[in-house]
N, C-alpha and C positions, 0 to 999 in steps of 0.2 A: 874714487868718486870725487868729482870736483866740488869745491865748497859752494859754488853757485847752484849746482844741481841738488846738492844735499839740502841747501836752504829752501829751495822750491819744493822739494819733497816734504820737508818738515812742515811748511806752510799748508800744503795740500792735506797732509795727515791731520793737522790741527783743525782745518775747516771741516773735514769729514767727521772727526770726533765730536765737534760741537753740534753737528747735525744729528749724530747718533744719540746724543743726550736729550733729544726732544722730550717734552712732557706729553706722554701718551694719554694721560688722564685729564686733559684740558677741556673735554667736552666737544672737541673738534674732530677727534679720531674715532674710527669705527674698528671693532675687533673682528678678525676673521679667525674662526676656530678650526684647527686642523691644518695639516701641511698640504702643499700642492705638489704636483709632480716635479716642480722646479726647486723645491726646498732641498737643501743639502741633507744628505742621509745622516749626517752627524747631528742634525737638529730635530729630525722626525721622532716624535713621541706623542702619546695620547693627549698630553697637556699643552702641545704647541699652540701658540697664539701669535698672530701678526696684526699690528695696528697700522691703519692707513687713514688718509683723509679722502673724502669723496671725490676730490678733483685729481687725485693721483692717476696718472695714465699708465703706470707700469705695474699695475696689480695683476698678478697671474693667479687666477682662481678657476676651479672647475666645479662642476655639480654632478653628483652621482645619486641615482635612485636605487634603493635596495628593497627587495621584497622578501619576506619570510616565507 
């Protein structure tokens, strides 16, 4: 791996990590309870939560009605 490529990769990872550390409890985020069909099988569990802001355009959510 060339040093230029490695440095670009390090910078990209650093930017992505700083985004991943966002404060989800800032009053601007909404919580979605439960996983979607697009959620990784490794993450699916009853307590799964996903935080997003209302203007996010990449939210994948579905709605299901259940009757007893």
